N, C-alpha and C positions, 0 to 999 in steps of 0.2 A: 563419505557423505554423498557418493555418486549414485546410490541405488534408490533414490527417491526423486520425485519431480522437483523443479525449482520454480518458486513463485516470484514474479516481479510485480511489485506494487508501484503503480504510477499515479502520482497525484496530478490532477488536471492543471492546465496552465493558468496563469493569472487572469482574474476576472475583473470586470468593472467594479464589482463590490470590493474586491481586494484592494484595488487601486484607490478607492474612495474611503477606505477604512470602515466599511460596513460589514455586518454579519449576514451573509447571503442565506445560509440555511438551505432550505429546499426551494427557494425561489428560483425562477428560470433565468438567472443571470448568465450572461455569455462571456466568452473570452474577450479581453481587450487586445489591442495591437501587440502589446508585449506578450500576452498569453498565447496568441497565435504564433508569434515567432518562437516562443519556448516550445510549443507543441511540434512545430516543424523541426526544430533542432533536436529534440529528443527522438523524433522519428529517424533522423540520421544515425543516432546511436543504436536504435533498435533494429535498423535495417540489417537483414542477413541472419537475424536470430530465428531459429526454427520454432516459432511459437505454436504450440499444440492447441491453444485456445486463447481467446481474448474475451474477457468478461468485464462488464462495466456497470457502474451506477446508472440509473435511468436519467439522471439530471443532465441538462443540455450541455453544461460546461465540460463534462466528461466525454460526452458523445462528440462534441466539437474537437476536443483534444485528440481523440482517436481518429477522427476523419482526417486530420492534418498529419498526425504522426504515422498512422498505419492505414493509408487509404485503401489498400487491398483487403483489409481484414473485414470480417463480418461479425462484429462483437455480439455476444449474448448479454442481454440486460438481466441483471439480478438485483431485486429490491434489497437484498441483504447488504449491498454495498452502498446504499444511499446515505447521504449526509445525516448526521444527528438531527433529530427533530427539535429545533430550538424554540418552537412555539412562538409566543408573543415577542421573543427576542429577535426573531428574523426581521431583516430589513433595517435594524437599528444601528446607529453609529457605535462603534466599539468604545469611543471615548464617553459616550452617554451610558453604555452598559457597565463600564468600569465603576460607576458610582452606585450601582445597584447593590443591595445587601448580599445578593447571591453571588456576586462576582468573586469575592475572596474564597468562597466555598468552591467555585469552579476551579480556581487556581490551586487550592491546597487540599481539597477533599472531594474531588470530582465523583468518587463512587457514591456519594450521598446526594448528588444533584439530580433533581427532576425539574426540567425547565417548565416555566409557566405555560400551561396548555400544550406542553410538548413531551419529549421523550426523556427517560432517565439515561444518564450517561452510561450507567452499568448495563442497561438493556441494549444500548447501541453497541457497546463493546462485545457483549455476549453474542449478538446476532451477526456482527461482522466477523468475529473469530470463527463462529460455527460455519459461516458461509465459505470462507477461504479454506478452512480445513476440509470441508465436504468436497469442494471443487478439487483440491489438491489430491485427495484420496482417489477421486474418480479419474482424474487425468493420469495419475500414476498407474492405475489399473488398466486404463484403456490405451495409453500411449507408451508405457514403460518408464523406467527410472531415468532415462535421459531426457525426458520431456521438460520443456520450459514453457510456462504459461504466464499470462499477464492479466492483472486486475487493475482497472482504473477507478480510483475512488477519491476520497476527500481527506483533508489534513487530520482531523480528529479521528476519523475511522482508521486511517493508516497508523496513527500513533497508538491507538488501542490495540491493533493487531501486533505491532512491534512490542508493546509492553507485555502482551501474552507470550510472545516468542522468547522474550528475555526472562520470563518468569517473575516479573515485577508487578506489584500491586497497581491497580488503576490509579490510585492516588499519586503515583509517581510519573504518570504518563505525560504530564506537562513538561517534563525534562527532555522529552524527545521532540525533535524537529523534523517536519516533512514539508519542504519548500514546494512551491508550484513547479510542476513538471519534473520533480525529482523522482529517482528510481530507488526503491528499497528492495532488497532480495532476501528471501527466507527459504530455507529447506527444512521441511518437517520430516523427522526420522522417528522410528518407533519409540525411542527413549526421550528425545528432546528436539526442539527446533534449533536451527543455527541461523543467526543473523549474519548474512554474508556481506551486505552493503546497506548503508543507511543514508538517506537524504543525499544520494549521489546525483550531482547535477553536471558532471562532465567526465569525459574519458570513455574508452571503449568498454563494451559489455560482453565481449566474446568469451572472456575468462569465466563467465558464469555458466557456460554450457558444460555439463559434466563430461568427463572423458568417456571414450567408448568402452564397451564391456571388455573388448580385447585388451585395451591398455590397463584396465583395472585388474584383469586376471594376471597380467605380467608382474604387477606390483604386489608386494606384501603389505596388506593394509590392516589396521585394527578394526574392531567392530564399527559399523557405520555411525553409531550414535556416540562414539567416543570423541571428545575434543582432541585436537592435535596438540600434544604436550610440546611446549616451546614455541608454538605458533604455526608449525608446519611449513611446507614449501610453497603454499599458495595454490590457487585454483588452476593455474596454467601448467602445473607439473604432474 
């Protein structure tokens, strides 16, 4: 799996809307004190990783997260990573939305959901997956297979990208969790993606950097798109 780039998906830190139980959507909500602390903490975990690119949703909570986590970075804004457009649901308390007839559909059949005056969840998933796959191919071509890059986005966006990587239907994506300031790692290979980490909120990340080409040549490895039978020796071997 070392001959393709590695994508790190970073969810923004906790916001005032998260803390208050509201649905922020595309509103300009900012990180709260906990979110700022989370962003600084994940920055310690990311420090030292050779990030070939940093890409972000245009929303302020993602940009604030990166300013704290990676102050030396110059993120590229990509609209493809923006939060789902929840339309008239934005700014509403979740406990109120839970009483809406659309709520159980969001929970059990999200591929059919089009938010009032907003975006279809299927459309959100399609543009998010297309965005990260396009960036991944470009970064691999420009920086080589040892490249690691980061995209900062939102919970439902990250969950949709993970569902695609796992090959599961969007209707199952509510089973996936992406906490604030969590890191999820994916490698796209010619035959299939590999989910390396999911909702990771602690510990070192150095093991996600692929081994050097010299180390790979010394080892006898199966095709890059093959899963390691028995689980393999881990990223550090």
